[in-house]
N, C-alpha and C positions, 0 to 999 in steps of 0.2 A: 820443254819450257812451259812455265805456268803463266797464264794470262791473268793480269790483275787490272782492276778497274781504277782509273785515276780520275779524280775530279779536279778541274782547273777552275779557280775562282779568279775572274778578271776584273771585278769591281768590288767596291766596298758595299757590303750588304747591310741594309738597315735592319732594325729590330723587326721581328715578325709580329704582326698583329693577329691575334686570335679572336674570332667572333665568339659570342656567347654560346652559340649552337655547337661550335667545334669544342669549346671547353667542356660543355655538358656531355658531349659524346665521349670524350676521352676520360672524363671523371667517371661516367657511368660504366665504361669498360673496366676501369680500375677497381670499382667497388662491387663488381659481380662476384658471386661465390666462386672461390678457386682461382681468382685472377691474381697475378703477380704484378704489383704496382711498378716495380722496376722495369719489367718487360713491357708494360703498357707505355711507360714514359719513353723508353728507348725506341719503341716502334713509332711513337708520335714525334720523335726528334726533340724531346724536351728533357730537362733535368728533373730528377725525381722530386726535388724540393718545389719546383714549379707546379708539379702535379698535386702535391700536398697542399700548396697554397690555394690552388683553384678549388680543391675539394673543400677546404675550410671556408672559402668565400661562398661557394654554391650550396653547401649543405647546412649552413647555419640557419637556425630557426629564428625568425624575427621575434623579438621580445615586444610584449605589449607596452605601450607608453604608460608611465604612471598617470593615474587619474586623480583628480581632486574632487572630493565630495563636499558640497556646500553644506554648512551646518548652521541652523538657526537656533539660538538659545532663547527660549520664551518661558518666562516664569508663569507657573500656574497659580491662579488665585485660590487661596483656601486649602492648598495641599501641603501637608507637613511631611517631610521626609523621615521615614522610620529606619532607613538603612543608610550606610555611608556610601555615597556615590563616588565612583572613580572614573576619570576620563583620561585616556592617554592618546596623544597625537604624535605621530612620527612623520617628520619631514623627509623629503627625498634624500637628503644628505645623511640621514641617520640621527639627527638631533631629535630628542623626544621632549615633549611637554606633558607632565603628569599632574593632574588636578585631583586631589582627594578631598572629599567633603563638599560643603557648599561653597560656592564662589559667586561673586557678583558678575552677572553677564557682561557688563561693560568692561570689567577688568579682564575677563577671559578674552573678549573680542580684541582689546588693545594689545594684550600679550601675544596673541596669535599674529596680529598684524605686524608687530615689531619683529617677531622671530621670522616671519615670512620675508620681510625686507632684508634682514641679515642673511638669510639663506640665498636670496637672489644675488647678493653681492659676491658670494663665494664662487 
């Protein structure tokens, strides 16, 4: 006769809460060279998709927040432009403002302010 182990569950079990340290330990074991993710997940008692979700959350590189550079447009007295100037401003949403040639500083300032307000509403 073969002895088999039987597990009796007598109460409703709540979801298990994993600490960050436990998640990191399991994910580290799964990404070691030669490790089999399915075996690591099975040994930890979790589904393989849970392991991949943890790996995605823990191994993501934080992206740098977009930065804004303040620009001051100051006309220089007595300087004559000999080349065609071109300025291109790209907003976070991908909208671009391209100014080619000479432009009045107040017009550029007003245009940027209006586009920035429109971008914030989106």
